[in-house]
N, C-alpha and C positions, 0 to 999 in steps of 0.2 A: 238195799235190794236183796231179795231172796233168790236162792239158787234154783230157780224153776223157770219153765217157759212163761212168756207173758203174751196175753192177747191184747189186741189193739182195736178198740171199738169207737164209733163216732155217733153221737146223739145230736140231731139237728132240729132246731125250731123252724116251723113253717114261716115263710116270708110274710104271711098275713099278720104276724105279730111284730113286724118291724116298726110299725107306727107306735105301738105301745112301748117298744124298746126306746124309741126316740124321746118319749115323754117320761118314762120311768126306767132308765137303764139299770139302776142298782137293784130294783125289785126284780126285774126280769132275770138278771144274771144270778142273784142269790137264789131265786126260785128254781132256775134251771139246775144249778149245782145241787140243791136239796133234792129235787125230784130224781135226778140221775143217780145220786148216791143212795137214796132210799130204794130205788129199783134194783141196783146192783147188790146191795146188802140183802134184800129180800130173796133174790134169786140164789145168792150164795148160801143163805141159811136153809134153803129148801133141800132136803135130803135127796130129792130127785136129781139135783145137779151137783151139789157139793156137800151141804149139810154142816156148814161151819162158817167161820169168819175169814174172809179173804183180805187181800191188801191191794189197794188201787189208788192211783192219782188221776185227777181230772185237770185238763188244761183247756182254758177258754180261747177260742178263736172267734172273731166277729166278721171275718172277711172271706171273700172268694178270690179267685185268681185275678179277676179284673177289678178288684177292690170294692165290689158292692157290699152291702150289709148282708151277711150270711152267718147267723149266730149258731155256733155248734161247740160241743165239748168233745175233746179227745180223751178217751178213757184208756189208761194203761193198767191192765188187771193181771195180777198173778194167777196162774193156772193151778189153783188148789186152794185149800182153806184149812184153818186150824179148828179142829172139831173138839168138842168137849169130851172128857174121858167117860168110859163106861166100864162095866164089869169085865169086858174082854181085855182091857189094858190097865187094870188096877186103878181106874179113875183118873188116869193121866191124860192130859190133852195131847192130841196127836194130829199130824198133818195128813190130809186126805187129798187124793188126786181127782181130777174130773172123771165123771162116770163114763163118758163116751170115748174120749181120747185125751192124751196129755196136753193137747193144744186146743181143745174145743171146750168152751164154757157153757154158753147159753144160746138158744136159737133166737135169731133176730126177730122172727115173726112173733115170738112170745114176749120179747122185751118191749116192742113198739107199743102195743095197746096199754101196757102197764105204765110206761113212761108218759104216754099221752093222758091217761086217766088221772095220774097224780098232778100233772101240770094244770089240767083243766079244772080239777077240784080246787087247787090253790088259786087259780085265776078267778073262779066264781066267788070264793071266800074273800079275796082282796077287793073285788068289786062291791060286795055287800058291806064290807067293813070300811069302805072309803079309803083304802090304801093306794088306789091308783086313780085318784080323782081327776088327773089330767089326761087320762086315756082319750085319745082323739075319737075312739069308737065306743064311748061310754053310753051314748044315746040308745034307747031301746031298740030301734030298728037296726042301727049299725052293729050293735052288740049281738043281736040275733043272727045277722048275716055272717058276721065273723065266726060265731059259734058253729054255724052250719058248715062253713068252709073248713074249719079246723077238724070237724068230725067226718068230713067227706072222704078224706084219704088217710091212709096209715102214715104216721110220722116216720121220718127216715132214721132208722137205726141199722147200722151195718158194721160188720167186722172186716177190718182191713187185714192185710197180710200179717201173720203173727210176728212179733218183734224178736222172738228167740229168747235168749237169756238176759241176765243183768247187763252185760256189756252193750248189747244192742239197745236196751231200754235207755241207758244213760246217754248213748250216742244220739238217739232220737230226741230226748228231752233237751240235750245241750244245743241241738240244731234248731229247734222250733219254739221253745218255751218263751224266750225273751225277745222275739222278733215282733214288731208291730206292723201288720198289713203287708209290707214289702221289704225285701232285703236289697242292699245296694247293688249286689251282683245282677239282679234282675233288670235294673235300669240301663237301657242301651244308650239313650240320648236325651239330653235336656236342652230343648231349643228355645227360641224366643217366644213361641206360642204353644208348643206341644211338648209332651213328655212321652217317650217311647220306651216300653218295657216288655220283657218276655213273659208270656203266659203259657200254660200247658195246652198243647194242641190235641193230644190223644192220651190214652191210657198206657202207651208204650214209651212214654218219656219224651215224645216229640214236643218241640216248642214253636211258637209263632210270635210275631211282633204285634203288640197292641198299642195304639196311640190314643192319648187323651189331651184335650186342651188343658193348658196349665192350671187354670182356675178350677176346672172340673177334677183334675188330679188331686189338687189340694183339698177340695171339698170331700172327695171320697176317702182320702187318707184320714182326714179329721173325724170321719164317722167312727173310727176305731180307737179314738182316744177315750180311755175308760174314766169313770168317776174317780176322784181322788181317793187313794187308800184302798181301792178294791183289789183283791188278790186274784190273779189269773190262774194260779196253780194251787190246788188244795188236795190234801191227802186224807184218806179215809180207811176205815177198817183197822187192820193191824198197824197201818202207818200213821194213824191219828196219834197226837201227842199223849193222849190219856191211855194208850194201849201199849206202852213201852214194855210192860211185863209180858203181855201176850206175844209181842213181836220177838222178844228174847226166847220165849218157849218155842216158837216156830223155828228160829235159827238153831236152837238146840236139837230139835227133831231132825233137822237136815245136816247136823254135825258141822255147822258153820261157826266160825269164830264170832264171839260177841263183839259188837261195835264198841269202840272206845268213846265214852261221852265227852272226853276232854281232848281237844285238838292239840297235838304235840308238835305240830309243824306249821310254820308260817306259810302264807300263800306264795311268797317269793321262793322259799325253799322247796315247796311242792312243785312249782313250775320248773325250777332248776333240775330237780331230780327226775320228774316224769317226762317233761316236754323238752328238756335241755334248753330252756329259755331263761336268760338272765335279764330280769327287768331293768337292772341298773347299768347295763352295758350300752354304750352309744350304738344306735342302730346304723349309723353311717360308717364310722371308722373302725368299729368293733374293738377298739382299744380303750378309749376314754370311759370314765365312770360318771354317770349322771348323779347330780347332787341337788337335793331339795333346797331351793333358794327362797321360795315364797309360796304360800297357799292363798289363792284368791277365793274369797267367799262369794258364792253366787247371789244374784239378785232375785228377789221374790217376784218382781214384776219388771217388765221391759217398757221403755218409753214407746208411745205411739209412733207408727211410721211417719217420717217427715218432721217430727218434733226435734227441737234442738237441745232437749234435756240431756245432760251428760250422765253417763253411768259411772258412779264412783263407789265401787264396792269396797268394803273394808277388807284388809288383808292381815294375815298373821304369819309369823315366821321370822327367820333371821334377816337382818338388814342386808 
């Protein structure tokens, strides 16, 4: 993380693309990441806004509060960029701040049409090249109707409350990046027929209880299971793996210590030092020490419900 303020933006796909996502989720997600990253990189390179290369991470969410399909990317963007050197600084790369204010990057009204244009161009090319052959709206009439709907309104791009500095960014990412659709604390009750959970009631933090039939709850939850191997979190600009040298230059410009490429501390030692958590201490008596007895290997597939097939995973470890 860089020692600068961070902006928090959200790029949302219109719901009229939900059917396409159901048939080609990997294409939709990869294209969404590509179009958003290209849009942010182009705006950052524009001298009107920054004139350099910024650092940002994109986090995919596919759900809304009531678990419908709602595909959007959260962008966590450093407020500033590493600009190429010129005669004024002896040709050395230097860090530049946003032109308008330390916490303002790009106007949403300018981002939206560029983002839409890039996605629509990619959609047209994929249609012509046969990359989305299972698109439910591939027929000429349905294709034309969807195109009209997608161009009828501006696509939603908006800036949320700035995240502040690196500490706030890490706290946000830790809270939201590895959750799928709903967290346990939101679930109020699981009955024989219904599931009740909390949803946002207003913009002031108010909550209300929302209920779904059990089958419908499971259906909505499974809408958000991603294709195997697909990455929900991706890093761009100075945070891309190929830009390690540029990131080091940016840290030098801010007089930040260079990151150590070799981890010198185990996860257990880190938790003990930072969070005062000892993973090997018994959580009940607080005295005994936990000892690894056996490691159970997971099964690739589970038996069908109601079948009598036994699960006999192989295990390793001491007897």
